[in-house]
All heavy atoms as an XYZ file, in Angstrom:
887
protein
N       0.824     -1.207      0.000
C       0.000      0.000      0.000
C       0.862      1.263      0.000
O       0.537      2.231     -0.667
C      -0.916     -0.029      1.228
C      -1.967      1.039      1.179
S      -3.060      0.799     -0.202
C      -4.557      1.368      0.453
N       1.974      1.223      0.731
C       2.864      2.373      0.780
C       3.455      2.659     -0.598
O       3.573      3.817     -1.004
C       3.975      2.127      1.796
C       4.888      3.312      1.940
C       5.890      3.119      3.036
C       6.815      4.298      2.980
N       7.489      4.624      4.141
N       3.830      1.632     -1.324
C       4.390      1.821     -2.662
C       3.366      2.471     -3.591
O       3.709      3.319     -4.413
C       4.847      0.478     -3.241
N       2.127      2.080     -3.445
C       1.062      2.656     -4.286
C       0.864      4.134     -3.963
O       0.695      4.955     -4.867
C      -0.242      1.876     -4.069
C      -1.235      2.089     -5.184
C      -2.415      1.130     -5.068
O      -2.229     -0.021     -4.674
O      -3.526      1.583     -5.400
N       0.903      4.491     -2.689
C       0.759      5.894     -2.289
C       1.934      6.725     -2.799
O       1.752      7.848     -3.263
C       0.657      5.991     -0.765
C      -0.631      5.441     -0.206
C      -0.620      5.357      1.312
O       0.386      5.763      1.935
O      -1.619      4.876      1.850
N       3.136      6.159     -2.709
C       4.323      6.847     -3.196
C       4.264      7.032     -4.707
O       4.606      8.098     -5.231
C       5.575      6.043     -2.820
C       6.858      6.784     -3.075
C       8.065      6.003     -2.580
O       8.042      5.545     -1.421
O       9.017      5.866     -3.374
N       3.812      6.003     -5.390
C       3.658      6.084     -6.842
C       2.673      7.191     -7.209
O       2.934      7.992     -8.099
C       3.191      4.729     -7.394
C       2.951      4.646     -8.893
C       4.257      4.849     -9.656
C       2.328      3.300     -9.243
N       1.556      7.259     -6.498
C       0.552      8.287     -6.756
C       1.124      9.676     -6.472
O       0.923     10.601     -7.271
C      -0.700      8.048     -5.906
C      -1.807      9.101     -6.042
C      -2.306      9.192     -7.483
C      -2.946      8.793     -5.090
N       1.856      9.829     -5.375
C       2.462     11.119     -5.044
C       3.437     11.557     -6.133
O       3.428     12.706     -6.561
C       3.190     11.012     -3.706
C       2.584     11.824     -2.606
C       3.443     11.905     -1.356
N       4.312     10.788     -1.081
C       3.983      9.691     -0.371
N       2.754      9.581      0.112
N       4.859      8.742     -0.147
N       4.286     10.626     -6.580
C       5.245     10.947     -7.643
C       4.522     11.340     -8.932
O       4.910     12.297     -9.602
C       6.168      9.757     -7.916
C       7.183      9.534     -6.814
O       7.363     10.437     -5.966
O       7.792      8.448     -6.798
N       3.482     10.598     -9.260
C       2.701     10.899    -10.460
C       2.104     12.301    -10.369
O       2.218     13.103    -11.305
C       1.598      9.862    -10.656
C       0.530     10.314    -11.615
C       0.793     10.409    -12.979
C      -0.731     10.688    -11.160
C      -0.169     10.850    -13.869
C      -1.700     11.120    -12.035
C      -1.416     11.209    -13.392
O      -2.380     11.648    -14.256
N       1.466     12.596     -9.239
C       0.827     13.901     -9.081
C       1.848     15.036     -9.131
O       1.583     16.085     -9.723
C       0.039     13.942     -7.764
C      -1.191     13.063     -7.804
C      -1.880     12.949     -6.461
O      -1.255     13.070     -5.409
N      -3.182     12.702     -6.485
N       3.008     14.821     -8.537
C       4.070     15.828     -8.553
C       4.560     16.068     -9.979
O       4.656     17.223    -10.431
C       5.228     15.376     -7.672
C       6.380     16.334     -7.636
C       7.520     15.772     -6.782
C       8.735     16.646     -6.952
N       9.919     15.910     -7.297
N       4.867     14.977    -10.690
C       5.340     15.106    -12.077
C       4.293     15.763    -12.962
O       4.610     16.631    -13.778
C       5.730     13.743    -12.646
C       6.983     13.179    -12.023
O       7.832     13.925    -11.546
N       7.106     11.875    -12.008
N       3.070     15.348    -12.794
C       1.978     15.895    -13.607
C       1.810     17.395    -13.347
O       1.672     18.192    -14.279
C       0.686     15.124    -13.289
C      -0.518     15.519    -14.093
C      -0.374     15.055    -15.509
N      -1.441     15.620    -16.278
C      -2.082     15.007    -17.238
N      -1.739     13.798    -17.581
N      -3.045     15.599    -17.885
N       1.863     17.770    -12.075
C       1.701     19.184    -11.717
C       2.844     20.031    -12.302
O       2.606     21.131    -12.808
C       1.646     19.341    -10.200
N       4.058     19.510    -12.247
C       5.201     20.241    -12.811
C       5.044     20.433    -14.315
O       5.295     21.521    -14.841
C       6.501     19.498    -12.517
C       6.944     19.576    -11.076
C       8.139     18.691    -10.751
O       8.643     17.987    -11.647
O       8.563     18.709     -9.581
N       4.620     19.381    -15.000
C       4.446     19.483    -16.455
C       3.304     20.439    -16.814
O       3.404     21.199    -17.774
C       4.212     18.097    -17.057
C       5.434     17.186    -17.044
C       5.037     15.746    -17.394
C       6.496     17.684    -17.998
N       2.231     20.396    -16.040
C       1.111     21.298    -16.299
C       1.521     22.749    -16.046
O       1.110     23.652    -16.778
C      -0.095     20.916    -15.443
C      -0.771     19.647    -15.934
C      -1.887     19.161    -15.032
O      -2.099     19.745    -13.935
O      -2.545     18.181    -15.415
N       2.350     22.961    -15.025
C       2.849     24.310    -14.750
C       3.728     24.801    -15.912
O       3.625     25.955    -16.335
C       3.652     24.315    -13.453
C       4.089     25.698    -13.020
C       4.825     25.670    -11.688
O       4.365     24.968    -10.774
O       5.854     26.354    -11.597
N       4.559     23.918    -16.432
C       5.391     24.286    -17.583
C       4.519     24.609    -18.798
O       4.798     25.566    -19.530
C       6.361     23.158    -17.911
C       7.456     22.980    -16.891
C       8.323     21.772    -17.174
O       8.265     21.180    -18.247
N       9.133     21.387    -16.196
N       3.465     23.829    -18.999
C       2.561     24.094    -20.114
C       1.869     25.445    -19.931
O       1.725     26.214    -20.894
C       1.519     22.985    -20.249
C       0.610     23.178    -21.443
C      -0.488     22.137    -21.552
O      -0.595     21.258    -20.682
O      -1.250     22.226    -22.533
N       1.451     25.755    -18.708
C       0.830     27.052    -18.436
C       1.802     28.195    -18.730
O       1.406     29.243    -19.250
C       0.348     27.135    -16.986
C      -0.865     26.262    -16.713
O      -1.536     25.832    -17.686
O      -1.139     25.992    -15.519
N       3.071     27.991    -18.417
C       4.089     29.004    -18.708
C       4.195     29.230    -20.212
O       4.256     30.371    -20.672
C       5.457     28.582    -18.125
O       5.336     28.456    -16.703
C       6.542     29.588    -18.467
N       4.193     28.146    -20.978
C       4.250     28.265    -22.440
C       3.025     29.022    -22.948
O       3.149     29.908    -23.802
C       4.365     26.873    -23.107
C       4.160     26.967    -24.613
C       5.716     26.242    -22.788
N       1.857     28.722    -22.407
C       0.637     29.424    -22.817
C       0.749     30.924    -22.527
O       0.318     31.749    -23.335
C      -0.585     28.847    -22.095
C      -1.002     27.487    -22.574
C      -2.176     26.995    -21.745
C      -2.567     25.584    -22.068
N      -3.671     25.116    -21.198
N       1.324     31.254    -21.353
C       1.508     32.683    -21.024
C       2.454     33.348    -22.021
O       2.224     34.477    -22.456
C       2.035     32.849    -19.597
C       0.968     32.764    -18.530
C       1.472     33.237    -17.173
N       2.638     32.526    -16.684
C       2.621     31.350    -16.051
N       1.471     30.732    -15.843
N       3.746     30.798    -15.632
N       3.530     32.657    -22.386
C       4.466     33.206    -23.376
C       3.776     33.417    -24.722
O       4.053     34.400    -25.414
C       5.684     32.302    -23.555
C       6.698     32.373    -22.436
C       7.356     31.238    -22.015
C       7.012     33.572    -21.821
C       8.297     31.290    -20.991
C       7.950     33.641    -20.806
C       8.590     32.497    -20.390
O       9.520     32.555    -19.395
N       2.905     32.509    -25.088
C       2.162     32.659    -26.348
C       1.322     33.939    -26.293
O       1.362     34.766    -27.210
C       1.292     31.421    -26.630
C       2.179     30.233    -27.004
C       0.265     31.712    -27.730
C       1.452     28.896    -27.083
N       0.555     34.096    -25.217
C      -0.295     35.291    -25.090
C       0.544     36.567    -25.063
O       0.219     37.550    -25.730
C      -1.169     35.197    -23.834
C      -2.360     34.276    -23.992
C      -3.337     34.404    -22.835
N      -2.746     34.109    -21.531
C      -2.583     32.899    -21.002
N      -2.952     31.841    -21.679
N      -2.057     32.732    -19.809
N       1.630     36.550    -24.282
C       2.481     37.736    -24.206
C       3.105     38.052    -25.562
O       3.219     39.217    -25.945
C       3.577     37.539    -23.158
C       3.089     37.661    -21.741
C       4.230     37.489    -20.756
C       3.743     37.614    -19.331
N       4.844     37.483    -18.361
N       3.522     37.025    -26.280
C       4.100     37.232    -27.611
C       3.107     37.848    -28.567
O       3.453     38.753    -29.338
N       1.873     37.372    -28.521
C       0.841     37.926    -29.395
C       0.546     39.377    -29.033
O       0.421     40.237    -29.906
C      -0.424     37.074    -29.307
C      -0.260     35.715    -29.930
C      -1.409     34.774    -29.623
O      -2.033     34.848    -28.564
N      -1.688     33.876    -30.550
N       0.446     39.647    -27.735
C       0.195     41.021    -27.287
C       1.356     41.944    -27.687
O       1.141     43.058    -28.150
C       0.006     41.081    -25.767
C      -1.276     40.408    -25.303
O      -2.159     40.134    -26.147
O      -1.380     40.140    -24.089
N       2.561     41.448    -27.507
C       3.748     42.235    -27.844
C       3.782     42.552    -29.343
O       4.051     43.683    -29.741
C       5.008     41.473    -27.415
C       6.295     42.189    -27.704
C       6.679     43.313    -26.976
C       7.146     41.754    -28.713
C       7.860     43.975    -27.237
C       8.335     42.413    -28.986
C       8.686     43.519    -28.246
O       9.854     44.178    -28.521
N       3.490     41.565    -30.150
C       3.495     41.772    -31.601
C       2.454     42.806    -32.008
O       2.726     43.675    -32.833
C       3.258     40.446    -32.346
O       4.308     39.542    -32.007
C       3.235     40.641    -33.845
N       1.268     42.747    -31.405
C       0.233     43.726    -31.730
C       0.678     45.133    -31.342
O       0.446     46.092    -32.079
C      -1.087     43.367    -31.042
C      -1.748     42.138    -31.614
C      -1.951     42.239    -33.113
O      -2.449     43.236    -33.624
N      -1.553     41.201    -33.836
N       1.334     45.232    -30.209
C       1.846     46.542    -29.767
C       2.912     47.051    -30.736
O       2.927     48.235    -31.100
C       2.413     46.428    -28.347
C       2.975     47.720    -27.807
C       1.957     48.838    -27.661
O       0.758     48.555    -27.474
O       2.363     50.016    -27.749
N       3.787     46.173    -31.172
C       4.831     46.554    -32.131
C       4.194     46.996    -33.450
O       4.603     47.995    -34.043
C       5.823     45.400    -32.371
C       6.609     45.097    -31.106
C       6.762     45.688    -33.527
C       7.574     46.161    -30.680
N       3.193     46.238    -33.938
C       2.488     46.628    -35.160
C       1.964     48.060    -35.035
O       2.138     48.886    -35.929
C       1.298     45.709    -35.439
C       1.627     44.396    -36.086
C       0.712     43.358    -36.028
C       2.816     44.167    -36.755
C       0.990     42.131    -36.626
C       3.103     42.953    -37.348
C       2.184     41.938    -37.284
N       1.320     48.330    -33.911
C       0.740     49.652    -33.683
C       1.829     50.735    -33.699
O       1.689     51.764    -34.361
C      -0.018     49.653    -32.350
C      -0.573     50.990    -31.981
C      -1.696     51.486    -32.623
C       0.028     51.763    -30.996
C      -2.216     52.735    -32.287
C      -0.476     53.002    -30.657
C      -1.604     53.488    -31.301
N       2.924     50.482    -32.969
C       4.003     51.465    -32.894
C       4.669     51.681    -34.254
O       4.993     52.815    -34.612
C       5.035     51.037    -31.854
C       4.515     51.141    -30.437
C       5.524     50.663    -29.407
O       6.662     50.370    -29.725
N       5.094     50.586    -28.163
N       4.880     50.611    -34.991
C       5.501     50.730    -36.319
C       4.628     51.581    -37.234
O       5.121     52.470    -37.934
C       5.763     49.335    -36.936
C       6.041     49.419    -38.438
C       6.916     48.649    -36.220
N       3.323     51.321    -37.228
C       2.417     52.111    -38.058
C       2.477     53.588    -37.683
O       2.482     54.463    -38.549
C       0.986     51.586    -37.944
C       0.718     50.443    -38.874
C      -0.740     50.011    -38.839
N      -0.717     48.633    -38.377
C      -1.415     48.132    -37.379
N      -2.268     48.877    -36.722
N      -1.305     46.880    -37.023
N       2.518     53.870    -36.389
C       2.575     55.265    -35.938
C       3.882     55.927    -36.359
O       3.867     57.030    -36.904
C       2.434     55.341    -34.415
C       1.023     55.208    -33.927
C       0.929     55.568    -32.458
O       1.830     55.269    -31.674
N      -0.162     56.209    -32.087
N       4.990     55.268    -36.094
C       6.301     55.858    -36.398
C       6.481     56.050    -37.894
O       6.863     57.129    -38.357
C       7.436     54.979    -35.825
C       7.425     55.053    -34.301
C       8.798     55.406    -36.363
C       8.297     54.014    -33.612
N       6.195     55.004    -38.662
C       6.396     55.105    -40.102
C       5.381     56.041    -40.742
O       5.687     56.727    -41.721
C       6.345     53.719    -40.751
C       7.476     52.764    -40.355
C       7.315     51.416    -41.046
C       8.844     53.353    -40.650
N       4.190     56.078    -40.175
C       3.172     56.996    -40.688
C       3.576     58.450    -40.500
O       3.343     59.294    -41.372
N       4.197     58.774    -39.379
C       4.635     60.139    -39.104
C       5.781     60.558    -40.015
O       5.979     61.737    -40.272
C       5.082     60.270    -37.645
C       3.945     60.243    -36.669
C       4.455     60.336    -35.234
C       3.307     60.244    -34.254
N       3.786     60.247    -32.860
N       6.520     59.594    -40.499
C       7.664     59.887    -41.367
C       7.271     59.912    -42.844
O       8.128     59.962    -43.706
C       8.754     58.844    -41.171
C       9.381     58.898    -39.817
C      10.491     57.914    -39.718
N      11.093     57.993    -38.393
C      12.039     57.195    -37.971
N      12.508     56.247    -38.751
N      12.530     57.323    -36.768
N       6.007     59.821    -43.104
C       5.515     59.795    -44.484
C       6.170     58.669    -45.290
O       6.508     58.833    -46.456
C       5.747     61.137    -45.174
O       5.094     62.158    -44.469
N       6.366     57.550    -44.624
C       6.940     56.381    -45.285
C       5.903     55.787    -46.216
O       4.700     55.844    -45.953
C       7.354     55.335    -44.215
O       8.193     55.978    -43.257
C       8.073     54.166    -44.805
N       6.371     55.193    -47.298
C       5.431     54.617    -48.261
C       4.655     53.469    -47.634
O       5.130     52.791    -46.718
C       6.189     54.109    -49.492
O       6.879     52.917    -49.183
N       3.467     53.266    -48.141
C       2.613     52.184    -47.657
C       3.292     50.838    -47.883
O       3.175     49.935    -47.057
C       1.250     52.229    -48.354
C       0.267     51.248    -47.756
S       0.084     51.463    -45.981
C      -1.492     52.206    -45.915
N       4.040     50.706    -48.967
C       4.745     49.445    -49.247
C       5.772     49.153    -48.161
O       5.915     48.013    -47.730
C       5.417     49.506    -50.621
C       6.151     48.234    -51.003
C       5.271     46.980    -50.989
O       4.093     47.050    -51.359
O       5.789     45.918    -50.594
N       6.494     50.166    -47.706
C       7.478     49.984    -46.633
C       6.791     49.556    -45.335
O       7.284     48.686    -44.613
C       8.267     51.262    -46.381
O       9.059     51.583    -47.485
N       5.679     50.173    -45.051
C       4.920     49.814    -43.848
C       4.454     48.363    -43.949
O       4.592     47.591    -42.992
C       3.730     50.776    -43.641
C       4.237     52.183    -43.321
C       2.799     50.262    -42.541
C       3.163     53.253    -43.298
N       3.921     47.988    -45.104
C       3.423     46.620    -45.289
C       4.559     45.603    -45.192
O       4.403     44.532    -44.614
C       2.687     46.492    -46.631
C       1.444     47.353    -46.727
S       0.244     47.052    -45.405
C      -0.282     45.419    -45.825
N       5.714     45.915    -45.755
C       6.868     45.002    -45.692
C       7.333     44.818    -44.246
O       7.648     43.707    -43.822
C       8.016     45.509    -46.567
C       9.217     44.585    -46.577
C       8.916     43.152    -46.994
O       8.075     42.943    -47.893
O       9.523     42.237    -46.410
N       7.345     45.908    -43.500
C       7.727     45.830    -42.087
C       6.735     44.964    -41.320
O       7.123     44.120    -40.509
C       7.804     47.239    -41.473
O       8.746     48.020    -42.211
C       8.209     47.184    -40.022
N       5.452     45.141    -41.601
C       4.436     44.329    -40.937
C       4.561     42.854    -41.316
O       4.401     41.981    -40.466
C       3.032     44.846    -41.271
C       2.718     46.144    -40.564
C       1.323     46.652    -40.870
O       0.834     46.535    -41.985
N       0.688     47.225    -39.867
N       4.864     42.565    -42.569
C       5.050     41.165    -42.996
C       6.229     40.525    -42.264
O       6.159     39.378    -41.829
C       5.220     41.077    -44.508
C       3.919     41.242    -45.289
C       4.085     40.892    -46.765
N       4.926     41.843    -47.478
C       4.502     42.964    -48.063
N       3.228     43.290    -48.026
N       5.347     43.757    -48.700
N       7.309     41.294    -42.130
C       8.491     40.773    -41.421
C       8.164     40.511    -39.953
O       8.545     39.484    -39.397
C       9.660     41.751    -41.548
C      10.933     41.253    -40.926
C      11.484     39.982    -41.559
O      11.294     39.766    -42.772
O      12.117     39.202    -40.819
N       7.459     41.437    -39.339
C       7.035     41.223    -37.954
C       6.125     40.001    -37.836
O       6.247     39.219    -36.884
C       6.317     42.469    -37.421
C       7.187     43.682    -37.139
C       6.319     44.907    -36.882
C       8.108     43.412    -35.961
N       5.260     39.825    -38.799
C       4.353     38.677    -38.782
C       5.135     37.370    -38.917
O       4.843     36.387    -38.241
C       3.302     38.783    -39.896
C       2.229     37.717    -39.827
C       1.412     37.822    -38.553
O       0.881     38.884    -38.238
N       1.316     36.739    -37.815
N       6.143     37.360    -39.797
C       6.988     36.159    -39.943
C       7.697     35.839    -38.632
O       7.786     34.679    -38.225
C       7.999     36.346    -41.078
C       7.404     36.187    -42.463
C       8.483     36.136    -43.546
N       9.173     37.401    -43.737
C       8.770     38.380    -44.558
N       7.679     38.217    -45.284
N       9.467     39.498    -44.659
N       8.193     36.875    -37.977
C       8.856     36.668    -36.689
C       7.886     36.106    -35.645
O       8.229     35.192    -34.896
C       9.478     37.968    -36.172
C      10.693     38.377    -36.958
O      11.345     37.567    -37.601
N      11.011     39.664    -36.915
N       6.691     36.659    -35.609
C       5.690     36.161    -34.667
C       5.337     34.715    -34.983
O       5.238     33.878    -34.075
C       4.422     37.018    -34.690
C       3.382     36.495    -33.704
C       2.035     37.182    -33.819
O       1.645     37.576    -34.933
O       1.381     37.308    -32.784
N       5.147     34.405    -36.252
C       4.797     33.033    -36.637
C       5.871     32.046    -36.205
O       5.573     30.969    -35.687
C       4.585     32.937    -38.150
C       3.350     33.680    -38.623
O       2.489     34.044    -37.784
O       3.249     33.921    -39.841
N       7.140     32.433    -36.397
C       8.250     31.576    -35.990
C       8.249     31.374    -34.471
O       8.396     30.257    -33.973
C       9.573     32.183    -36.459
C      10.770     31.381    -36.081
N      11.062     30.163    -36.645
C      11.736     31.606    -35.164
C      12.153     29.680    -36.099
N      12.590     30.545    -35.191
N       8.074     32.447    -33.745
C       8.030     32.403    -32.281
C       6.894     31.502    -31.804
O       7.088     30.629    -30.945
C       7.854     33.835    -31.765
C       7.637     33.976    -30.280
C       8.699     33.865    -29.390
C       6.377     34.257    -29.769
C       8.503     34.024    -28.026
C       6.172     34.413    -28.407
C       7.236     34.289    -27.542
O       7.025     34.441    -26.191
N       5.720     31.686    -32.374
C       4.564     30.889    -31.964
C       4.725     29.416    -32.343
O       4.288     28.535    -31.596
C       3.278     31.465    -32.568
C       2.863     32.841    -32.040
C       1.638     33.342    -32.788
C       2.618     32.809    -30.537
N       5.362     29.151    -33.463
C       5.601     27.766    -33.872
C       6.532     27.065    -32.890
O       6.300     25.916    -32.522
C       6.176     27.712    -35.286
C       6.462     26.307    -35.788
C       5.238     25.410    -35.848
O       4.128     25.897    -36.087
O       5.392     24.191    -35.632
N       7.576     27.770    -32.465
C       8.491     27.180    -31.483
C       7.771     26.884    -30.171
O       7.962     25.819    -29.573
C       9.672     28.115    -31.223
C      10.667     28.144    -32.361
C      11.870     29.010    -32.041
O      12.164     29.236    -30.851
O      12.528     29.448    -32.996
N       6.934     27.801    -29.738
C       6.181     27.580    -28.503
C       5.165     26.453    -28.666
O       4.948     25.676    -27.736
C       5.495     28.872    -28.058
C       6.426     29.953    -27.526
C       5.662     31.237    -27.248
C       7.144     29.480    -26.265
N       4.555     26.355    -29.831
C       3.608     25.265    -30.079
C       4.314     23.912    -30.019
O       3.769     22.941    -29.465
C       2.925     25.449    -31.436
N       5.523     23.849    -30.546
C       6.298     22.608    -30.480
C       6.650     22.270    -29.031
O       6.585     21.105    -28.625
C       7.575     22.728    -31.331
C       7.320     22.805    -32.814
C       6.642     21.556    -33.354
O       6.887     20.453    -32.891
N       5.769     21.731    -34.316
N       7.012     23.271    -28.268
C       7.334     23.057    -26.852
C       6.102     22.562    -26.099
O       6.187     21.644    -25.287
C       7.855     24.357    -26.233
C       8.217     24.244    -24.776
C       9.390     23.342    -24.491
O      10.250     23.159    -25.376
O       9.462     22.804    -23.372
N       4.968     23.164    -26.369
C       3.721     22.747    -25.705
C       3.370     21.315    -26.090
O       2.957     20.524    -25.244
C       2.591     23.699    -26.086
C       1.318     23.379    -25.359
C       0.276     24.465    -25.491
N      -0.897     24.060    -24.756
C      -2.108     23.976    -25.279
N      -2.306     24.324    -26.536
N      -3.120     23.575    -24.550
N       3.537     20.986    -27.366
C       3.261     19.628    -27.835
C       4.156     18.614    -27.106
O       3.690     17.557    -26.679
C       3.493     19.542    -29.346
C       3.085     18.236    -29.969
C       3.487     18.253    -31.447
C       2.294     18.141    -32.316
N       2.635     18.025    -33.733
N       5.433     18.960    -26.930
C       6.364     18.079    -26.225
C       5.938     17.894    -24.772
O       6.012     16.778    -24.231
C       7.781     18.636    -26.302
N       5.462     18.957    -24.144
C       5.011     18.861    -22.762
C       3.761     17.990    -22.647
O       3.620     17.205    -21.705
C       4.744     20.248    -22.184
C       5.985     21.092    -21.915
C       5.604     22.536    -21.629
C       6.798     20.499    -20.772
N       2.875     18.097    -23.604
C       1.670     17.267    -23.597
C       2.048     15.798    -23.765
O       1.492     14.929    -23.079
C       0.675     17.740    -24.683
C       0.089     19.104    -24.290
C      -0.432     16.709    -24.902
C      -0.696     19.785    -25.384
N       3.000     15.525    -24.631
C       3.471     14.143    -24.794
C       4.102     13.625    -23.505
O       3.880     12.470    -23.126
C       4.466     14.043    -25.947
C       3.895     14.156    -27.350
C       5.018     14.202    -28.386
C       2.952     13.001    -27.642
N       4.862     14.468    -22.831
C       5.453     14.058    -21.563
C       4.374     13.769    -20.524
O       4.495     12.824    -19.742
C       6.406     15.139    -21.038
C       7.693     15.231    -21.810
C       8.581     16.362    -21.305
O       8.143     17.250    -20.566
N       9.841     16.329    -21.692
N       3.315     14.565    -20.519
C       2.206     14.324    -19.598
C       1.572     12.962    -19.878
O       1.258     12.215    -18.952
C       1.153     15.420    -19.728
C       1.586     16.750    -19.184
C       0.589     17.862    -19.461
O      -0.527     17.618    -19.928
N       0.995     19.088    -19.194
N       1.398     12.652    -21.140
C       0.823     11.356    -21.509
C       1.741     10.211    -21.087
O       1.268      9.176    -20.605
C       0.548     11.309    -23.012
C      -0.579     12.223    -23.442
C      -0.726     12.343    -24.958
O       0.018     11.668    -25.692
O      -1.574     13.136    -25.384
N       3.058     10.400    -21.248
C       4.010      9.366    -20.847
C       3.979      9.151    -19.337
O       4.028      8.010    -18.874
C       5.426      9.740    -21.300
C       5.619      9.659    -22.800
C       6.940     10.253    -23.265
O       7.732     10.730    -22.414
O       7.172     10.256    -24.480
N       3.888     10.248    -18.576
C       3.811     10.143    -17.121
C       2.545      9.383    -16.735
O       2.563      8.522    -15.848
C       3.861     11.547    -16.468
C       3.434     11.518    -15.019
C       5.251     12.136    -16.600
N       1.464      9.691    -17.404
C       0.177      9.016    -17.149
C       0.292      7.525    -17.445
O      -0.147      6.683    -16.644
C      -0.917      9.645    -18.005
C      -2.263      8.980    -17.895
C      -3.082      9.517    -16.741
O      -2.847     10.650    -16.307
O      -3.960      8.776    -16.273
N       0.855      7.169    -18.581
C       1.005      5.763    -18.955
C       1.913      5.021    -17.974
O       1.620      3.891    -17.585
C       1.554      5.636    -20.381
C       0.561      6.042    -21.441
C       1.188      6.094    -22.829
O       2.368      5.813    -22.998
N       0.391      6.465    -23.824
N       3.004      5.648    -17.586
C       3.932      5.036    -16.637
C       3.224      4.767    -15.314
O       3.347      3.693    -14.733
C       5.147      5.944    -16.420
C       6.126      5.415    -15.417
C       7.048      4.446    -15.780
C       6.127      5.889    -14.102
C       7.956      3.951    -14.848
C       7.024      5.399    -13.173
C       7.944      4.427    -13.543
N       2.482      5.760    -14.846
C       1.740      5.610    -13.590
C       0.755      4.457    -13.678
O       0.713      3.612    -12.784
C       1.011      6.912    -13.242
C      -0.007      6.743    -12.140
C       0.402      6.530    -10.824
C      -1.372      6.776    -12.414
C      -0.531      6.362     -9.815
C      -2.303      6.609    -11.406
C      -1.883      6.397    -10.108
O      -2.802      6.222     -9.102
N      -0.012      4.400    -14.740
C      -1.008      3.329    -14.891
C      -0.346      1.951    -14.946
O      -0.831      0.993    -14.339
C      -1.859      3.563    -16.136
C      -2.792      4.746    -15.994
C      -3.680      4.892    -17.231
N      -4.454      6.093    -17.182
C      -5.597      6.234    -16.521
N      -6.079      5.220    -15.837
N      -6.259      7.374    -16.541
N       0.763      1.881    -15.657
C       1.475      0.612    -15.780
C       1.998      0.151    -14.421
O       1.809     -1.006    -14.030
C       2.634      0.759    -16.774
C       3.447     -0.496    -16.955
C       4.609     -0.263    -17.904
C       5.480     -1.512    -17.955
N       6.737     -1.265    -18.619
N       2.650      1.050    -13.702
C       3.205      0.694    -12.391
C       2.107      0.369    -11.387
O       2.241     -0.549    -10.580
C       4.088      1.826    -11.854
C       5.369      2.005    -12.620
C       6.224      0.754    -12.499
C       7.548      0.932    -13.184
N       8.368     -0.266    -13.149
N       1.028      1.091    -11.466
C      -0.099      0.833    -10.551
C      -0.685     -0.549    -10.828
O      -0.994     -1.296     -9.897
C      -1.157      1.915    -10.730
C      -2.266      1.813     -9.741
C      -3.123      3.049     -9.761
N      -4.310      2.772     -8.986
C      -5.533      2.946     -9.424
N      -5.721      3.466    -10.631
N      -6.555      2.673     -8.679
N      -0.799     -0.868    -12.092
C      -1.317     -2.179    -12.469
C      -0.377     -3.284    -11.973
O      -0.830     -4.310    -11.485
C      -1.488     -2.248    -13.980
C      -2.286     -3.419    -14.476
C      -2.539     -3.311    -15.967
O      -1.664     -2.921    -16.721
N      -3.739     -3.676    -16.375
N       0.912     -3.051    -12.102
C       1.889     -4.047    -11.634
C       1.793     -4.240    -10.112
O       1.955     -5.359     -9.623
C       3.320     -3.605    -11.996
C       3.621     -3.677    -13.470
C       4.973     -3.070    -13.829
O       5.716     -2.642    -12.916
O       5.274     -3.019    -15.034
N       1.530     -3.157     -9.394
C       1.426     -3.246     -7.938
C       0.162     -3.984     -7.475
O       0.165     -4.600     -6.411
C       1.445     -1.846     -7.306
C       2.771     -1.127     -7.305
C       2.608      0.307     -6.825
C       3.793     -1.860     -6.431
N      -0.883     -3.907     -8.279
C      -2.148     -4.550     -7.874
C      -2.246     -5.996     -8.310
O      -3.214     -6.664     -7.975
C      -3.358     -3.753     -8.438
O      -3.242     -3.665     -9.853
C      -3.402     -2.363     -7.824
N      -1.249     -6.491     -9.022
C      -1.282     -7.899     -9.443
C      -0.856     -8.801     -8.330
O      -0.136     -8.574     -7.469
C      -0.377     -8.117    -10.666
C      -0.988     -7.574    -11.916
C      -0.128     -7.918    -13.082
C      -0.749     -7.373    -14.356
N       0.046     -7.668    -15.502
């Protein structure tokens, strides 16, 4: 019985750590999106005041969008890896629990 309780404690601890890491990634995603929108706004204001051509403004926005897409893709991959780790922790726990109850 003690081994089963310890197994459950370890599982819950590992799961909580992975979920916390996933929440951190989600916060970075939101902050990145907010930051990019703020940059878009500032770029439009600055370039607009300088009478910069619309093409220059659009090119700058496209570059910022590419940067955001790359950033978000990296975070999505990190989140996917964390979800896979959560599933592995779950499977390991179930397997060990089953072995203990045999």
